[in-house]
C-alpha positions as CSV (number, residue, x, y, z in Angstrom):
1,M,-24.3,26.9,6.2
2,A,-20.6,25.8,6.7
3,T,-18.0,28.3,5.7
4,P,-15.1,27.4,3.4
5,A,-12.8,27.3,6.4
6,Q,-15.1,24.9,8.1
7,W,-15.3,22.6,5.1
8,L,-11.5,22.6,5.0
9,E,-11.3,21.7,8.7
10,G,-13.9,19.0,8.1
11,A,-11.7,17.5,5.4
12,R,-9.1,17.0,8.3
13,P,-6.0,18.1,6.4
14,R,-3.8,16.7,9.2
15,T,-4.6,13.2,8.0
16,L,-3.4,13.9,4.5
17,P,0.2,12.8,5.2
18,A,-1.2,9.3,5.6
19,A,-2.3,9.5,1.9
20,L,0.7,11.3,0.5
21,A,3.5,9.2,2.3
22,P,2.7,5.8,0.8
23,V,2.6,7.2,-2.7
24,L,6.0,8.8,-2.2
25,V,7.4,5.4,-0.9
26,G,5.7,3.5,-3.8
27,T,7.2,5.9,-6.3
28,G,10.6,5.5,-4.6
29,V,10.4,1.7,-5.0
30,A,9.4,2.2,-8.7
31,A,12.5,4.4,-9.2
32,A,14.7,1.8,-7.5
33,L,13.3,-0.8,-9.9
34,D,14.1,1.6,-12.9
35,G,10.4,1.9,-13.6
36,F,9.5,5.5,-12.5
37,R,6.7,7.1,-14.5
38,L,5.6,10.6,-13.6
39,G,2.0,10.4,-15.0
40,P,0.9,7.3,-13.1
41,A,2.7,8.6,-10.0
42,L,0.6,11.8,-10.1
43,L,-2.6,9.9,-10.7
44,A,-1.9,7.6,-7.8
45,L,-1.3,10.7,-5.6
46,L,-4.6,12.2,-6.7
47,V,-6.4,8.9,-6.0
48,A,-4.9,8.7,-2.5
49,L,-5.6,12.3,-1.5
50,A,-9.2,12.2,-2.9
51,L,-9.9,8.9,-1.0
52,Q,-8.6,10.4,2.2
53,V,-10.8,13.4,1.9
54,A,-13.7,11.2,1.0
55,V,-13.3,8.9,4.0
56,N,-13.0,11.9,6.3
57,Y,-16.3,13.4,5.0
58,A,-17.9,10.0,5.0
59,N,-16.9,9.4,8.6
60,D,-18.3,12.9,9.5
61,Y,-21.6,12.0,7.9
62,S,-21.9,8.5,9.4
63,D,-20.8,9.4,12.9
64,G,-23.0,12.5,12.8
65,K,-26.0,10.5,11.8
66,R,-25.3,8.0,14.6
67,G,-24.8,10.8,17.1
68,T,-21.3,9.7,18.1
69,D,-19.8,13.1,17.2
70,A,-21.9,15.1,19.7
71,D,-19.0,15.5,22.1
72,R,-15.5,15.5,20.5
73,V,-12.1,16.9,21.4
74,G,-10.6,17.0,18.0
75,P,-11.3,19.0,14.8
76,M,-14.8,20.1,14.2
77,R,-17.4,17.7,12.8
78,L,-19.6,19.3,10.2
79,V,-22.7,17.3,11.0
80,G,-22.1,16.9,14.7
81,S,-21.7,20.6,15.2
82,G,-24.6,21.5,13.0
83,A,-22.5,23.6,10.6
84,A,-23.7,21.5,7.6
85,T,-26.5,19.1,7.0
86,P,-25.9,15.3,6.7
87,K,-27.0,15.6,3.0
88,Q,-24.4,18.3,2.3
89,V,-21.6,16.3,3.8
90,L,-22.7,13.1,2.0
91,V,-22.6,15.0,-1.3
92,A,-19.1,16.3,-0.4
93,A,-18.0,12.7,0.3
94,G,-19.6,11.6,-3.0
95,V,-17.7,14.2,-5.0
96,A,-14.4,13.2,-3.4
97,F,-15.1,9.5,-4.1
98,A,-16.0,10.5,-7.7
99,V,-12.7,12.3,-8.1
100,A,-10.8,9.3,-6.8
101,A,-12.7,6.9,-9.1
102,V,-12.1,9.0,-12.2
103,A,-8.4,9.4,-11.4
104,G,-8.3,5.6,-10.7
105,L,-9.8,4.8,-14.0
106,A,-7.2,7.0,-15.7
107,L,-4.4,5.2,-13.8
108,A,-5.8,1.8,-14.8
109,A,-6.0,2.9,-18.4
110,V,-2.3,3.8,-18.6
111,S,-1.1,0.8,-16.5
112,S,-3.4,-2.1,-15.7
113,W,-7.1,-2.7,-15.5
114,W,-6.5,-4.8,-12.4
115,L,-6.3,-1.5,-10.5
116,V,-10.0,-1.0,-11.1
117,A,-10.8,-3.9,-8.7
118,V,-8.3,-2.5,-6.2
119,G,-9.9,0.9,-6.4
120,A,-13.4,-0.5,-6.0
121,V,-12.4,-2.4,-2.9
122,S,-10.6,0.7,-1.5
123,I,-13.8,2.8,-2.0
124,V,-15.9,0.2,-0.2
125,A,-13.4,0.0,2.6
126,A,-13.4,3.8,2.9
127,W,-17.2,4.0,3.2
128,T,-17.7,1.0,5.5
129,Y,-15.1,2.3,8.1
130,T,-18.0,4.1,9.9
131,G,-20.7,3.7,7.3
132,G,-23.1,0.9,6.4
133,P,-24.9,-1.5,8.8
134,I,-21.7,-3.1,10.2
135,P,-18.9,-0.4,10.4
136,Y,-15.6,-2.1,11.1
137,G,-14.2,1.1,12.7
138,Y,-16.7,0.5,15.5
139,R,-15.3,-3.1,16.0
140,A,-11.7,-2.4,16.7
141,L,-10.6,-3.2,13.1
142,G,-9.8,0.3,11.9
143,E,-6.1,-0.1,12.5
144,V,-5.9,-3.4,10.6
145,F,-7.6,-1.8,7.5
146,V,-5.4,1.3,7.8
147,F,-2.3,-0.8,7.7
148,V,-3.6,-2.8,4.7
149,F,-4.9,0.1,2.6
150,F,-2.5,3.0,3.6
151,G,0.5,0.6,3.7
152,L,0.3,-2.5,1.5
153,V,-2.4,-1.4,-1.0
154,A,-1.2,2.2,-1.4
155,V,2.6,1.5,-1.7
156,V,2.3,-1.7,-3.8
157,G,-0.4,-0.2,-5.9
158,T,1.6,2.9,-6.6
159,T,4.6,0.8,-7.6
160,F,2.5,-1.6,-9.7
161,G,0.9,1.4,-11.5
162,Q,4.4,2.4,-12.7
163,T,6.2,-0.9,-13.2
164,S,3.4,-3.4,-13.7
165,S,5.2,-5.7,-11.3
166,L,4.7,-7.0,-7.8
167,D,8.2,-6.8,-6.3
168,G,9.1,-7.8,-2.8
169,L,10.8,-4.5,-2.1
170,A,7.4,-2.8,-2.5
171,F,5.8,-5.1,0.1
172,A,8.8,-4.5,2.5
173,A,8.7,-0.7,2.1
174,A,4.9,-0.7,2.7
175,V,5.4,-2.0,6.3
176,P,7.0,1.1,7.9
177,I,4.7,3.6,6.3
178,G,1.7,1.4,7.1
179,L,2.7,1.2,10.7
180,C,3.2,5.0,10.9
181,S,-0.3,5.5,9.4
182,T,-1.7,3.0,11.9
183,A,0.0,5.0,14.7
184,L,-1.8,8.1,13.4
185,L,-5.2,6.4,13.9
186,V,-4.1,5.0,17.3
187,V,-3.3,8.4,18.7
188,N,-6.5,9.8,17.2
189,N,-8.6,7.1,18.9
190,L,-6.6,7.5,22.2
191,R,-7.6,11.1,22.2
192,D,-11.3,10.2,21.8
193,V,-11.2,7.0,23.9
194,H,-13.6,8.2,26.6
195,G,-16.1,9.7,24.2
196,D,-16.1,6.7,22.0
197,A,-16.6,4.4,25.0
198,A,-19.5,6.5,26.2
199,V,-21.4,6.1,22.8
200,G,-20.5,2.4,22.3
201,K,-17.9,2.9,19.6
202,R,-15.5,0.0,20.3
203,T,-12.2,1.2,18.8
204,L,-9.0,-0.6,19.5
205,A,-8.2,2.1,22.1
206,V,-11.5,1.4,23.9
207,L,-10.8,-2.4,23.8
208,L,-7.2,-2.1,25.0
209,G,-7.6,0.7,27.5
210,E,-5.5,3.8,27.7
211,S,-2.3,2.3,29.1
212,R,-1.9,-0.5,26.6
213,T,-2.9,1.8,23.8
214,R,0.0,4.1,24.7
215,V,2.4,1.2,24.6
216,A,0.9,0.0,21.3
217,Y,1.4,3.4,19.7
218,T,5.1,3.5,20.8
219,G,5.6,-0.1,19.6
220,L,4.2,0.7,16.1
221,L,6.8,3.5,15.6
222,V,9.7,1.4,17.0
223,V,8.9,-1.5,14.7
224,A,8.5,0.9,11.7
225,F,12.1,2.1,12.2
226,V,13.4,-1.4,12.8
227,V,11.9,-2.4,9.4
228,V,13.6,0.6,7.8
229,V,16.9,-0.7,9.1
230,A,16.2,-4.1,7.7
231,I,15.5,-2.7,4.3
232,G,18.7,-0.7,4.6
233,V,20.7,-3.9,4.8
234,V,19.8,-4.6,1.2
235,R,19.2,-1.0,0.0
236,P,21.6,1.2,2.2
237,W,20.2,4.5,0.9
238,A,16.9,3.5,2.5
239,L,18.5,4.3,5.9
240,L,17.8,8.0,5.1
241,G,14.4,7.1,6.6
242,L,16.0,7.0,10.0
243,L,16.6,10.8,9.8
244,A,12.9,11.1,10.6
245,A,13.3,9.3,13.9
246,P,13.8,12.5,16.0
247,L,10.4,13.6,15.0
248,A,8.9,10.7,16.9
249,V,10.3,11.9,20.2
250,P,7.8,14.7,21.0
251,P,4.6,12.7,20.2
252,V,5.9,9.6,22.0
253,R,6.8,11.7,25.0
254,T,3.3,13.1,25.0
255,V,1.6,9.7,24.6
256,L,3.7,7.9,27.2
257,G,3.5,11.0,29.5
258,E,-0.2,10.3,30.0
259,G,-1.3,13.2,27.8
260,R,-5.1,13.3,27.3
261,G,-7.8,15.1,25.4
262,P,-6.6,18.3,23.7
263,V,-3.0,17.6,24.6
264,L,-3.1,14.7,22.2
265,I,-4.0,17.0,19.3
266,G,-0.3,18.0,19.3
267,A,0.7,14.3,19.3
268,L,-1.6,13.7,16.4
269,K,-0.1,16.6,14.4
270,G,3.4,15.3,15.3
271,T,2.6,11.8,14.1
272,G,1.3,13.2,10.8
273,Q,4.6,15.1,10.4
274,L,6.5,12.0,11.2
275,T,4.6,9.9,8.7
276,L,5.2,12.4,6.0
277,A,8.9,12.7,6.8
278,V,9.3,8.9,6.7
279,G,7.5,8.9,3.4
280,V,9.7,11.6,1.9
281,L,13.0,10.3,3.2
282,L,12.4,6.6,2.7
283,G,11.0,7.3,-0.8
284,L,14.1,9.4,-1.6
285,G,16.5,6.8,-0.2
286,L,14.8,4.0,-2.3
287,A,15.0,6.1,-5.4
288,L,18.7,6.8,-4.9
289,S,19.3,3.1,-4.4
């Protein structure tokens, strides 16, 4: 029977900045458009965090059932380690999905029922990342979906939930935070590249190879800050997001320095901190604008 500490580790709290950051940016956009509403913002945050925990448990379940988590470098896998049964982890994922669904319905009720469709698609995408007969995470598409759902959908959806509008600023602000979230997955898959290749899990890192994956990781972060500068041309306060740039130096140095295995756990943590910092600073800058 897994301990509470093991369940917490299985929820992979280091990935939660990818859920929190886009909500902060989307809320900053709403404030910039004079449409900030605290209630919908908090509901959007609950949806995002619950979905992130749900997808982490769902991945643990699906990978564990397939046997692809038997030899991993990163945080413990509940099913793969034998600490919890597949059924227990599946139930945990279901509870988290249910929390996200209830919060999503509440958000739709106070904003727009169109968000029900967005939430349903998000839940399907979360499950089919590694679950179902054709998991897209096994076909080098994980990064694309992370950019779409942790960037465009999360930021634009958060703004829409407060303003009931689809403004170009929300789409622009979604790009840097989506790229940072994508970089988080890239460094995660770089850490597991050899294990994934051995079990036939074709992530983008496996497809590109180590060297090109390291370059791609760095490129994602560079482009993210370039877009922040572009937004700052119109909304100068958005340039506060550049204050997060120094946090990119340690993980980029590790990744480009041929770091492998456990060494990349530090880069993963650093990328999570960077993502959260960009979310806080860019969101604040947009709100001030």
